[in-house]
TIKOLTOR-737218 format. One record per residue: residue in three letters; x negated, y, z of N, C-alpha, C, CB in turn. Coordinates in steps of 0.2 Angstrom, whole numbers, plus 5000, padded with zeros to 4 digits. Each point is the difference from the previous one (the first is absolute). Glycine has a CB too. Layout:
# residues N
ALAXYZXYZXYZXYZ
...
This chain:
# residues 275
UNK499649945000500450065000499650065000500849945006
UNK498750064999499550065000499750014993499849985013
UNK500049964984499650014994500450034994499449905004
UNK501350084996500450034995500150085001500649894999
UNK499550135008500150075001499350044998500849975010
UNK498749994991499350044999500050004992499549965010
UNK500750004986500050004993500550064997499749885000
UNK500950125004500550054998499750075001500949925002
UNK498750095004499850065002499450024995500349985012
UNK499349984987499450014995500350024993499249925006
UNK501350044992500350014993500350075000500249884998
UNK500250145007500350065000499550065000500949955007
UNK498550044996499550055000499750014993499749975012
UNK500249974985499750004993500550044995499349895003
UNK501450094998500550034995500050075001500749895000
UNK499350145007500050075001499450034997500749985011
UNK498749994990499450034997500050014993499449965010
UNK500949984986500050004993500550064998499749874999
UNK500850135004500550064999499750075000501049925004
UNK498750095001499750075001499450014995500349995012
UNK499449954986499450014995500350024993499449915007
UNK501250054991500350014994500350075000500349884999
UNK500050155007500350075000499450054999500949965008
UNK498550034995499550044999499750004993499749995011
UNK500449964985499849994993500550034995499449905003
UNK501250124999500550034995499750064997500949955007
UNK498850104996499750064997499549984995500250075010
UNK499449884991499549984995500349974994499249995010
UNK501349974991500349974995500350054995500249905007
UNK500250154996500350054997499550044996500950005008
UNK498550024995499550044997499849964994499750055011
UNK500149894989499749964995500549994994499349945008
UNK501450054994500549994995500150074996500549915007
UNK499550144997500250074997499450024995500650035010
UNK498849954991499450024996500149974993499350005010
UNK501149944989500149974994500750024997499249915003
UNK501250134999500650024998500050064995500549955011
UNK500150054985500150064996500250065005500449934990
UNK499550135009500250055005500850005001499150074996
UNK501349924999500750005002500349935004500150064989
UNK499449905012500249945003499850005008499849944989
UNK499950115013499750005007500550005005499150074996
UNK501549965003500550005005500749974997499450105006
UNK500649904987500649974997500049925000500150114994
UNK499349875005499949924999499949975007499550024989
UNK500349915010499949965006499450035004500449904994
UNK499750095013499550035005499349974999500950025008
UNK499049914990499449975000499749974994500349975012
UNK500150044983499749984993500450044994499749885005
UNK499950114990500250044994500349964994499250095004
UNK501249934992500249964994499550004995501150035002
UNK498450024998499449994995499450025004500850034991
UNK498749935007499350015003499750064997499949885003
UNK500050185000499850064997499450035003501150024997
UNK498349994999499450025002499950084999499549884998
UNK501050155000500050074998499750045007501049994991
UNK499249995015499950045006499250005001501149975005
UNK498649974993499349995001499650044995500249895005
UNK500150104989499750044994500050085001500349914993
UNK500250115010500150075002499550025005501250004997
UNK498749965008499550025005499350014997500749935008
UNK499150024988499350014997500050054994499849885002
UNK500750144996500150054994500050075003500649924993
UNK499750095013500250075002499550025006501249984996
UNK498549985007499650025006499349965000501050025007
UNK498550014995499349975000500049945006499550114995
UNK500949845003500049955006499349975002501249974995
UNK498450015000499449975001499550045004500149934990
UNK500050145009499550055003500250005007499950074990
UNK500849945012500350005007499949945003500850084997
UNK499249865000499949935003499350005002500949954993
UNK498650075003499350005002499950055006499649974988
UNK500750095012499950055005500349975007500150094992
UNK500449875008500349975006499549955002501250024996
UNK498549944999499649955002499450035004500349934990
UNK499450125007499450035003500250035007499550034989
UNK501050005012500250035006500249955005500450104994
UNK499949845004500249955004499449965003501150004994
UNK498549985001499449965002499550055005500149934989
UNK499750125009499650045004500350025007499550054989
UNK501149975011500350025006500149945005500650094994
UNK499649855003500049945004499349985003501049974993
UNK498550045002499349985002499850045006499749964988
UNK500450115011499850055005500449995007499750074991
UNK500949915009500449995006499849945003501050054995
UNK498849895001499749945003499350025004500649934991
UNK499050115005499350015003500150045007499550004988
UNK500950055012500150045006500449965005500050104993
UNK500549865005500449965005499549955003501050014993
UNK498649955003499649955003499550035005500149934989
UNK499650135009499550035005500350025006499350044990
UNK501349995010500350035006500349945004500350104994
UNK500049855003500249945004499549965003500949994992
UNK498550015005499449965003499850045006499649964989
UNK500450115011499850045006500549995005499450084993
UNK501249925006500549995005500049935003500750094994
UNK499249865002500049935002499449985004500849974991
UNK498650055006499449975003499650045005499949954989
UNK500250125011499750045005500450025005499350044991
UNK500449985015500350035006499750075001500249885005
UNK500250174994499850065001500550055003499249984990
UNK500650075014500550055003500550034995499250025009
UNK501449974992500550034996500249964994499650115003
UNK500249834998500249954994500849994999498949945001
UNK501450055005500749985000500450074998499849905009
UNK500050164993500350064999499950014992499950045012
UNK499549954986500050014992500449954996498850045003
UNK501249904999500449954997500850025000499149915002
UNK501150125004500750025001500150064995500049975012
UNK499550074987500150064995500049974993499350075007
UNK500449874991500149974994500749984999498849965000
UNK501550015005500649975000500550064999499749905007
UNK500250164996500450054999500150034993499750035011
UNK499749964985500050024993500549964996498850045001
UNK501349905001500549964996500750025001499249915001
UNK500950135004500750025002500250074997499949935011
UNK499650104986500150074997500249994993499250065008
UNK501449974990500249994993499550044995501249995004
UNK498749984991499550034995500250074998499749894996
UNK501050125004500250074997499850055005501049954995
UNK498950045012499850055004499350024999500749955008
UNK498850014989499350024999499950014993499749935009
UNK500850074986499950014993499850074999500849914997
UNK499550145006499950074998499350025003501250025000
UNK498649975006499350025002499549964996500450025012
UNK499749924987499549964996499950034993500449905007
UNK500250124990499950034993499650065001501149954996
UNK499050095009499750075001499249985001501150065005
UNK498749894998499349985001499749984994500249975012
UNK500249994984499749974994500050064995500549895002
UNK499950164998499950064996499450045001501350004999
UNK498650015008499450045002499449964998500650055010
UNK499449894990499449964998499949994992500149945011
UNK500450094986499950004992500149934997499350095001
UNK501249875003500149934997500649994997499349965009
UNK501150094990500750004996499849974993500650095008
UNK499949884990499949974993499449954999500750104996
UNK499249865009499449965000500249935004499250104999
UNK500549854999500149945004499750005007500049944989
UNK499550105012499750015006500650035005498850024995
UNK501650035003500550035004500549955001499850114996
UNK500449845000500449945001499849955005500450024989
UNK498949965011499849955003499750015007499749954989
UNK499950115012499750015006500450015006499150054993
UNK501449995006500450025006500449945003500250114995
UNK499849835002500349955003499649945001501050044994
UNK498349975006499649945001500049975007499350054992
UNK500949995013500149985007500749985001499150075004
UNK501049864996500749975001500149985007500049974988
UNK500450055016500149985006500349935000500250115004
UNK500249874991500349935000499449954999501150054996
UNK498449974999499549954999499550005006500050034988
UNK499950025016499649995006500349965005499550114998
UNK501249905003500449965005500049934998500750105003
UNK499449884991500149934998499349965001501050044992
UNK498550005005499349975001499849995007499750044988
UNK500450015016499850005007500449945003499850125001
UNK500849874998500349945003499749944998501150075000
UNK498849924993499649944998499449995003500550024989
UNK499150045011499349995003500049985008499650084991
UNK501049945012500049985007500149935002500550115001
UNK499749854993500149935001499449964999501150014996
UNK498450035002499349974999499749995007499850054988
UNK500049895014499650005007499550055000500349885001
UNK499750165005499450045000499349975001500850085005
UNK499249864998499449965001499649994993500549955010
UNK499950054985499749994993499650064998500949924996
UNK499450145005499750064999499450015004501150054997
UNK498949945010499550005004499449964998500850025009
UNK499449924989499549954998499650024994500749915004
UNK499750134991499750024994499550065002501049974993
UNK499250075012499550065002499449965003501050085003
UNK499149875001499449975003499549974995500749985011
UNK499650004984499649974994499750054996500849905000
UNK499350165001499650064997500550034994498949945003
UNK501750054997500450034995500150075002500649894997
UNK499450154998500250085000500750005001499050044993
UNK501350025009500750015000500349984994499850095009
UNK499949944985500349984994500049924999499650124995
UNK499949855006499949934999500549965004498950024998
UNK501250005009500549975004500750014997499350025010
UNK500950044988500650024997500149954993500050125005
UNK499549884991500149964994500049925001499450104995
UNK500249885009499949925000500549975005498850014998
UNK501450035007500549985005500750024999499049995008
UNK501150074993500750035000500349994993499750085009
UNK500049944986500350004993500149934998499450114997
UNK500149855004500149934997500549965004498850004997
UNK501450025009500549975003500750035000499249965008
UNK500850104988500650044999500250014993499850065010
UNK500049894985500150014993500750004998498949954998
UNK501550015006500749994998500450075002499949875002
UNK499950165004500350065001499850064995500049965012
UNK499450044986499750054996500449994993498850005006
UNK501349944992500349984993500750035001499349904998
UNK501150095007500750025001500050085000500349895006
UNK499250144998500050075000499850034993499749995012
UNK499949984984499850024994500750014995498849955002
UNK501649994999500650004995500550065003499849874998
UNK500250145008500550055003499850074998500349925009
UNK499050094992499850074998500050014993499250005010
UNK500649964986500050014992500750014998499049934999
UNK501550035004500750024998500250075001500349875002
UNK499650155004500150075002499750054996500249965012
UNK499250034987499650054996500250004993499049995007
UNK501249954990500249994993500750044999499349894998
UNK501150105007500750034999500150075003500449885001
UNK499050155002500150075002500250054995499049975009
UNK501550064992500350054995499950075002500849924997
UNK499350105009500150075002499350045000501049975007
UNK498549994996499350045001499750014993499949955012
UNK500049994984499750024993500450054996499649885000
UNK501150125001500450054996499850075002500949914999
UNK499050105008499850065003499350024998500849985009
UNK498849984991499350024999499850004992499749955011
UNK500550004986499850004992500550044996499549895002
UNK500250164995500450044996499949984992500050095009
UNK499449894990499849984993500449944998498850055001
UNK501649954993500349944999499649944998500950074996
UNK498549945002499649944998499749975006499750054990
UNK500449985016499749975006500549975005499150094999
UNK501549924999500649985004500049925001500650104997
UNK499749875008500049935001500749974998499250025010
UNK500849924990500649974996500750015004499249914996
UNK500850095010500750025003500350064997499649945010
UNK500050114988500250064998500549994993498950065005
UNK500949884992500449994993500749995002499049944995
UNK501250045011500749995001500450064999499749915008
UNK500150154992500350065000500050034993499850025012
UNK499849954983499950034993500649994996498849985001
UNK501749975001500649994996500650035003499549894996
UNK500450165008500650035003500150074997499749955010
UNK500950054988500350074997500350045005500249944989
UNK500150115010500350055005500649975003499650094993
UNK500849875003500649975003500049935000500650104997
UNK498949865000500149935000499349975000501050014993
UNK499049925007499449975001500049944995499850035012
UNK499749964984499949954995499849935003499750094991
UNK500849875011499949945004499649954997501150025005
UNK499049974989499649944996499350015001500949994992
UNK498850075005499250015001499850015007500150054989
UNK500349985015499850005007499949945003500650115001
UNK499949844998499949935003499549964997501250015002
UNK498650014991499449974997499450025003500650004990
UNK499350065012499450035004500049965007500150114994
UNK500549895009500049975007499749924999501050085003
UNK499349894992499849934999499249994999501249984995
UNK498650065001499350004998499550025006500350034988
UNK500050025016499650025006500049945005500350124998
UNK500249845002500149955005499549944999501250035002
UNK498649964992499649944998499449995003500550014989
UNK499050055011499449995004500149985008499550084992
UNK501049955011500249995007500149925000500450125002
UNK500149864994500249935000499549954999501050044996
UNK498549975000499449964998499650005006500150024988
UNK499850045015499550005006500349965006499650124996
UNK501149895005500249965006500049934998500850095003
UNK499449894991499949924999499349985001501050014992
UNK498550035006499349975001499850005007499850054989
UNK500550005015499850005007500549985005499350094997
UNK501249875000500649985004499849965006500750004991
UNK498949955008499849965006499650045005499949904993
UNK499650145005499650045005500550055003498949984994
UNK501650055003500450055002500549975006500050054989
UNK500249895010500449975006499649985006500849964992
UNK498650015006499549985005499750065004499749904993
UNK500250165004499850055003500450035006499450024989
UNK501349985009500450025006500149955005500650074992
UNK499349875006500149955005499450005005500749934992
UNK498850085006499450005004499850075003499649904993
UNK500750155005499850075002500150015007500250044989
UNK500449935013500250015007500150065003499449905001
UNK500850115005500150065004499650015006501250004995
UNK498249975005499650005006499850075002499649884997
UNK500550145009499950075002499350015003501150015002
């Protein structure tokens, strides 16, 4: 009897999770279907498929906007910004996890506070600083202000705290420098968390819209998310090419997640919340 109840309970959980998963996929299915429709079919036809397979939306994207240039700009910004956030995050997390120094906990609390501040609050002063430095309309102005990520520091610090301190002390006794200890001990034992964090940071940087739109005025330097507004008229939106851009923009993220799926899940499982 208990076994049957257990099976019913587990089955109900799986059905509920599958239902929520399908519900969350509805916008993606609609986006993909709309990108292959005729403009008059977008709201008049079926929600998820078209009577005719139409590539005009994708042809319009490559014909009317510099898609390849903006995709390259997004790649450069996404890769460099993610790499910088990882370097800063690893160094800061190593200091918080490995060393004992006055004010360490207060400083880490300050890092946590930065995660609670909405980016809109700091956008204007950051823009003014970037302007004073002469970084407007440059990739430097897009990348540098966001190299310190509180979320990256927090997640990596929690992962490093799960590494036995004795291993770090043993590396120091064996003659390892601070960089060697960080590289050979902490990083090697936290690769799953770093892989998961890399995916999260890259997705956020790739999809960032407001800051590149604010900083980059030259059309040839704009990033791919800006392409979403290129097919908007005063009173309407061209849904087919807009959804084609959205589909093409999603592909790199999807491929990255599929490639790092195992490490992505493993990273969150092992990162822990050790204080």
